DSSP file (Angstrom, degrees, kcal/mol; ACC not computed):
  #  RESIDUE AA STRUCTURE BP1 BP2  ACC     N-H-->O    O-->H-N    N-H-->O    O-->H-N    TCO  KAPPA ALPHA  PHI   PSI    X-CA   Y-CA   Z-CA
    1    1 A M              0   0    0      0, 0.0    26,-0.0     0, 0.0    27,-0.0   0.000 360.0 360.0 360.0 125.1   95.9  107.1  103.8
    2    2 A S        -     0   0    0      1,-0.1     3,-0.0     2,-0.1     0, 0.0  -0.318 360.0-116.1 -72.5 163.0   97.0  110.4  105.4
    3    3 A D  S    S+     0   0    0      1,-0.1     2,-0.4    -2,-0.0    -1,-0.1   0.867  87.1  34.3 -69.1 -38.2   98.7  113.0  103.2
    4    4 A R        -     0   0    0      0, 0.0    -2,-0.1     0, 0.0    -1,-0.1  -0.896  63.1-137.0-129.8 148.5  102.1  113.1  104.9
    5    5 A I        -     0   0    0     -2,-0.4     5,-0.1     1,-0.1    19,-0.0  -0.852  47.6 -99.8 -93.0 134.2  104.6  110.9  106.6
    6    6 A P    >>  -     0   0    0      0, 0.0     4,-1.6     0, 0.0     3,-0.8  -0.271  24.6-128.0 -57.3 138.3  106.0  112.6  109.7
    7    7 A Y  H 3> S+     0   0    0      1,-0.3     4,-2.3     2,-0.2     5,-0.2   0.878 108.8  57.1 -53.8 -42.1  109.5  114.1  109.0
    8    8 A N  H 3> S+     0   0    0      1,-0.2     4,-2.4     2,-0.2    -1,-0.3   0.839 103.3  54.1 -62.3 -33.1  110.9  112.3  112.1
    9    9 A T  H <> S+     0   0    0     -3,-0.8     4,-2.2     2,-0.2    -1,-0.2   0.910 108.9  47.6 -66.9 -42.1  109.8  109.0  110.6
   10   10 A I  H  X S+     0   0    0     -4,-1.6     4,-2.4     2,-0.2    -2,-0.2   0.914 112.9  48.4 -65.7 -42.6  111.6  109.6  107.3
   11   11 A V  H  X S+     0   0    0     -4,-2.3     4,-1.7     2,-0.2    -2,-0.2   0.920 110.6  51.3 -63.5 -43.4  114.8  110.7  109.2
   12   12 A A  H  <>S+     0   0    0     -4,-2.4     5,-2.6     1,-0.2    -1,-0.2   0.896 110.2  49.8 -61.0 -39.7  114.6  107.6  111.4
   13   13 A C  H ><5S+     0   0    0     -4,-2.2     3,-1.9     1,-0.2    -1,-0.2   0.926 107.7  53.4 -62.9 -45.1  114.3  105.4  108.3
   14   14 A K  H 3<5S+     0   0    0     -4,-2.4    -1,-0.2     1,-0.3    -2,-0.2   0.841 107.1  53.1 -57.8 -34.0  117.3  107.1  106.7
   15   15 A L  T 3<5S-     0   0    0     -4,-1.7    -1,-0.3    -5,-0.1    -2,-0.2   0.383 130.0 -94.4 -86.6   4.0  119.2  106.3  109.8
   16   16 A G  T < 5 +     0   0    0     -3,-1.9     2,-0.6     1,-0.3    -3,-0.2   0.574  67.6 155.3 101.5  10.6  118.3  102.6  109.6
   17   17 A D     >< -     0   0    0     -5,-2.6     4,-1.7     1,-0.2    -1,-0.3  -0.614  27.6-161.4 -74.5 113.8  115.2  102.3  111.8
   18   18 A E  H  > S+     0   0    0     -2,-0.6     4,-2.4     1,-0.2    -1,-0.2   0.844  88.6  55.7 -67.2 -34.3  113.4   99.2  110.4
   19   19 A E  H  > S+     0   0    0      2,-0.2     4,-2.1     1,-0.2    -1,-0.2   0.884 106.2  51.7 -65.6 -37.5  110.1  100.2  112.1
   20   20 A A  H  > S+     0   0    0      2,-0.2     4,-2.2     1,-0.2    -1,-0.2   0.906 109.2  50.3 -64.8 -40.8  110.2  103.6  110.4
   21   21 A L  H  X S+     0   0    0     -4,-1.7     4,-2.8     1,-0.2     5,-0.2   0.921 109.5  50.9 -62.7 -43.2  110.7  101.8  107.0
   22   22 A K  H  X S+     0   0    0     -4,-2.4     4,-2.4     1,-0.2    -1,-0.2   0.890 108.9  52.3 -60.6 -39.0  107.7   99.6  107.7
   23   23 A T  H  X S+     0   0    0     -4,-2.1     4,-2.0     2,-0.2    -1,-0.2   0.915 111.3  46.2 -62.8 -43.5  105.7  102.6  108.6
   24   24 A I  H  X S+     0   0    0     -4,-2.2     4,-1.9     2,-0.2    -2,-0.2   0.923 113.0  48.6 -65.9 -45.0  106.6  104.3  105.3
   25   25 A L  H  X S+     0   0    0     -4,-2.8     4,-0.7     1,-0.2    -2,-0.2   0.883 110.8  51.0 -64.6 -37.4  105.9  101.1  103.2
   26   26 A K  H >< S+     0   0    0     -4,-2.4     3,-0.5    -5,-0.2    -1,-0.2   0.893 107.7  54.1 -64.6 -38.8  102.6  100.7  105.0
   27   27 A H  H 3< S+     0   0    0     -4,-2.0     4,-0.2     1,-0.2    -2,-0.2   0.904 117.3  35.7 -59.6 -42.8  101.7  104.3  104.1
   28   28 A Y  H 3X S+     0   0    0     -4,-1.9     4,-2.6     1,-0.2     3,-0.4   0.429  87.5 104.7 -93.3   0.8  102.4  103.7  100.4
   29   29 A E  H <X S+     0   0    0     -4,-0.7     4,-2.9    -3,-0.5     5,-0.3   0.875  77.3  52.3 -54.2 -45.4  101.1  100.1  100.2
   30   30 A P  H  > S+     0   0    0      0, 0.0     4,-2.1     0, 0.0    -1,-0.2   0.905 113.8  44.4 -59.8 -38.7   97.9  101.0   98.4
   31   31 A L  H  > S+     0   0    0     -3,-0.4     4,-2.3    -4,-0.2    -2,-0.2   0.891 113.3  50.6 -70.5 -38.9   99.8  102.9   95.7
   32   32 A I  H  X S+     0   0    0     -4,-2.6     4,-1.1     2,-0.2    -1,-0.2   0.926 111.7  47.7 -64.3 -44.6  102.4  100.1   95.4
   33   33 A V  H  X S+     0   0    0     -4,-2.9     4,-0.5    -5,-0.2     3,-0.5   0.925 112.2  49.4 -62.4 -45.0   99.8   97.4   95.1
   34   34 A E  H >< S+     0   0    0     -4,-2.1     3,-0.9    -5,-0.3    -1,-0.2   0.906 111.8  48.1 -61.7 -41.6   97.9   99.5   92.4
   35   35 A A  H 3< S+     0   0    0     -4,-2.3    -1,-0.2     1,-0.2    -2,-0.2   0.698 109.7  55.1 -71.7 -18.3  101.1  100.1   90.4
   36   36 A S  H 3< S+     0   0    0     -4,-1.1    16,-2.8    -3,-0.5    -1,-0.2   0.467  80.5 119.5 -93.4  -3.4  101.9   96.4   90.7
   37   37 A K  E <<  -A   51   0A   0     -3,-0.9     2,-0.4    -4,-0.5    14,-0.2  -0.351  44.1-163.6 -71.6 144.7   98.7   95.1   89.2
   38   38 A K  E     -A   50   0A   0     12,-3.0    12,-2.4    -2,-0.1     2,-0.3  -0.986  20.3-120.3-129.6 135.8   98.8   93.0   86.0
   39   39 A K  E     -A   49   0A   0     -2,-0.4     2,-0.4    10,-0.2    10,-0.2  -0.604  29.9-172.1 -79.0 130.5   95.9   92.3   83.7
   40   40 A M  E     -A   48   0A   0      8,-3.5     8,-2.9    -2,-0.3     2,-0.5  -0.981   9.7-155.9-124.4 136.7   95.2   88.6   83.2
   41   41 A V  E     -A   47   0A   0     -2,-0.4     6,-0.2     6,-0.2     5,-0.0  -0.958  12.8-147.2-115.1 122.8   92.7   87.1   80.7
   42   42 A A    >   -     0   0    0      4,-3.2     3,-2.0    -2,-0.5     6,-0.0  -0.204  37.0 -87.6 -79.1 175.5   91.2   83.7   81.5
   43   43 A G  T 3  S+     0   0    0      1,-0.3    -1,-0.1     2,-0.1    -2,-0.0   0.800 126.7  46.4 -55.6 -35.8   90.2   81.2   78.8
   44   44 A K  T 3  S-     0   0    0      2,-0.1    -1,-0.3     1,-0.0     3,-0.1   0.159 126.5 -93.9 -97.1  19.2   86.7   82.5   78.3
   45   45 A G  S <  S+     0   0    0     -3,-2.0     2,-0.4     1,-0.3    -2,-0.1   0.595  72.4 154.4  83.4  10.8   87.8   86.2   78.1
   46   46 A V        -     0   0    0      1,-0.0    -4,-3.2    -5,-0.0     2,-0.5  -0.616  33.7-146.0 -75.6 125.0   87.3   86.9   81.8
   47   47 A V  E     +A   41   0A   0     -2,-0.4     2,-0.3    -6,-0.2    -6,-0.2  -0.802  25.1 166.5 -97.6 128.9   89.6   89.7   82.8
   48   48 A T  E     -A   40   0A   0     -8,-2.9    -8,-3.5    -2,-0.5     2,-0.5  -0.926  27.3-134.1-132.8 161.7   91.1   89.8   86.3
   49   49 A Y  E     -A   39   0A   0     -2,-0.3     2,-0.3   -10,-0.2   -10,-0.2  -0.972  22.9-177.8-119.5 130.3   93.9   91.9   87.8
   50   50 A V  E     -A   38   0A   0    -12,-2.4   -12,-3.0    -2,-0.5     2,-0.5  -0.903  32.5-106.2-124.5 154.1   96.6   90.3   90.0
   51   51 A V  E     -A   37   0A   0     -2,-0.3     2,-0.9   -14,-0.2   -14,-0.2  -0.685  26.0-139.5 -80.9 124.4   99.5   91.7   91.9
   52   52 A D     >  -     0   0    0    -16,-2.8     4,-2.5    -2,-0.5     3,-0.2  -0.765  12.1-159.7 -83.0 107.3  102.8   91.0   90.2
   53   53 A E  H  > S+     0   0    0     -2,-0.9     4,-2.4     1,-0.2    -1,-0.2   0.796  88.1  55.9 -64.1 -29.6  105.0   90.2   93.2
   54   54 A D  H  > S+     0   0    0      2,-0.2     4,-2.0     1,-0.2    -1,-0.2   0.920 110.0  44.9 -67.5 -42.9  108.2   90.9   91.2
   55   55 A V  H  > S+     0   0    0     -3,-0.2     4,-2.5     2,-0.2    -2,-0.2   0.912 113.0  51.6 -65.6 -42.4  107.0   94.4   90.2
   56   56 A K  H  X S+     0   0    0     -4,-2.5     4,-2.4     1,-0.2    -2,-0.2   0.923 110.2  48.4 -60.5 -45.3  105.9   95.0   93.8
   57   57 A A  H  X S+     0   0    0     -4,-2.4     4,-2.3     1,-0.2    -1,-0.2   0.877 110.9  52.0 -63.1 -37.5  109.3   94.0   95.2
   58   58 A Y  H  X S+     0   0    0     -4,-2.0     4,-2.6     2,-0.2    -2,-0.2   0.923 109.7  48.1 -64.8 -44.7  111.0   96.2   92.6
   59   59 A I  H  X S+     0   0    0     -4,-2.5     4,-2.5     2,-0.2     5,-0.2   0.924 112.6  48.8 -62.6 -44.4  108.9   99.2   93.6
   60   60 A I  H  X S+     0   0    0     -4,-2.4     4,-2.5     1,-0.2    -1,-0.2   0.911 111.8  49.9 -61.3 -42.3  109.6   98.6   97.3
   61   61 A S  H  X S+     0   0    0     -4,-2.3     4,-2.5     2,-0.2    -2,-0.2   0.918 111.6  47.5 -62.5 -44.5  113.3   98.3   96.6
   62   62 A E  H  X S+     0   0    0     -4,-2.6     4,-2.3     2,-0.2    -2,-0.2   0.892 112.2  49.4 -65.7 -39.9  113.4  101.5   94.6
   63   63 A L  H  X S+     0   0    0     -4,-2.5     4,-2.1     2,-0.2    -2,-0.2   0.930 112.4  48.1 -63.8 -45.3  111.5  103.4   97.3
   64   64 A T  H  X S+     0   0    0     -4,-2.5     4,-2.6     1,-0.2    -2,-0.2   0.919 112.7  48.0 -61.4 -44.7  113.8  102.1  100.0
   65   65 A M  H  X>S+     0   0    0     -4,-2.5     4,-3.0     1,-0.2     5,-0.6   0.875 108.6  54.5 -65.5 -37.3  116.9  103.0   98.0
   66   66 A A  I  X>S+     0   0    0     -4,-2.3     4,-1.6     2,-0.2     5,-1.3   0.909 112.5  43.7 -63.4 -40.9  115.6  106.5   97.3
   67   67 A I  I  <5S+     0   0    0     -4,-2.1     4,-0.5     3,-0.2    -2,-0.2   0.944 119.8  41.4 -67.3 -46.9  115.1  107.1  101.0
   68   68 A M  I  <5S+     0   0    0     -4,-2.6    -2,-0.2    -5,-0.2    -3,-0.2   0.855 128.8  25.5 -72.2 -35.7  118.4  105.6  101.9
   69   69 A M  I  <5S+     0   0    0     -4,-3.0    -3,-0.2    -5,-0.2    -2,-0.2   0.799 129.9  29.3-102.0 -33.0  120.6  107.1   99.1
   70   70 A K  I  <<S+     0   0    0     -4,-1.6     2,-0.2    -5,-0.6    -3,-0.2   0.748  89.6  96.3-105.5 -27.1  118.9  110.3   97.9
   71   71 A Y      < -     0   0    0     -5,-1.3    -4,-0.0    -4,-0.5     0, 0.0  -0.486  57.8-154.2 -72.8 131.7  117.0  111.8  100.8
   72   72 A D    >   -     0   0    0     -2,-0.2     3,-1.4     1,-0.1    -1,-0.1  -0.890   8.7-170.9-108.2 103.5  119.0  114.5  102.7
   73   73 A P  T 3  S+     0   0    0      0, 0.0    -1,-0.1     0, 0.0   -62,-0.1   0.645  82.6  65.8 -71.3 -12.0  117.8  114.7  106.3
   74   74 A T  T 3  S+     0   0    0      1,-0.1     2,-0.9     2,-0.1    -2,-0.0   0.667  86.6  78.9 -81.4 -14.9  119.8  117.9  106.9
   75   75 A R  S <  S-     0   0    0     -3,-1.4    -3,-0.1     3,-0.0    -1,-0.1  -0.831  80.3-144.1 -95.7 107.3  117.7  119.8  104.4
   76   76 A I        -     0   0    0     -2,-0.9    -2,-0.1     1,-0.1     2,-0.0  -0.538  25.0-111.8 -72.7 129.3  114.5  120.7  106.2
   77   77 A P        -     0   0    0      0, 0.0     2,-0.2     0, 0.0    -1,-0.1  -0.307  28.4-121.4 -64.2 142.8  111.5  120.5  103.8
   78   78 A R        -     0   0    0      1,-0.1     2,-0.2    -3,-0.0     3,-0.0  -0.553  26.2-112.4 -80.6 147.7  109.8  123.7  102.8
   79   79 A K        -     0   0    0     -2,-0.2     2,-0.1     1,-0.1    -1,-0.1  -0.552  36.2-105.1 -77.1 145.7  106.2  124.2  103.5
   80   80 A K        -     0   0    0     -2,-0.2     2,-0.2     1,-0.1    -1,-0.1  -0.443  37.0-110.7 -68.8 142.6  103.9  124.4  100.5
   81   81 A K        -     0   0    0     -2,-0.1     2,-0.4     1,-0.1    -1,-0.1  -0.544  28.8-121.9 -74.6 139.0  102.6  127.9   99.7
   82   82 A Q              0   0    0     -2,-0.2    -1,-0.1     1,-0.1    -3,-0.0  -0.668 360.0 360.0 -81.0 132.6   98.9  128.4  100.3
   83   83 A L              0   0    0     -2,-0.4    -1,-0.1     0, 0.0    -2,-0.0   0.436 360.0 360.0 -89.4 360.0   97.0  129.5   97.2
């Protein structure tokens, strides 16, 4: 996973471009899957982790809403200061 999503992709998503949204969700998919995992214990004490699809859908929904409702494309992001 690369560090950054191109600014133009985020702006396009904000403006309703579905392909841009898919690009963003694909970028964050490993993190979304990891955050959606749920511990399951089988009958003999075997522990496995499964993706809780409801939690995954909730995270995707919240990310989409944050982009659509909170992100301001008129505010150009500042570059991080080099240490």
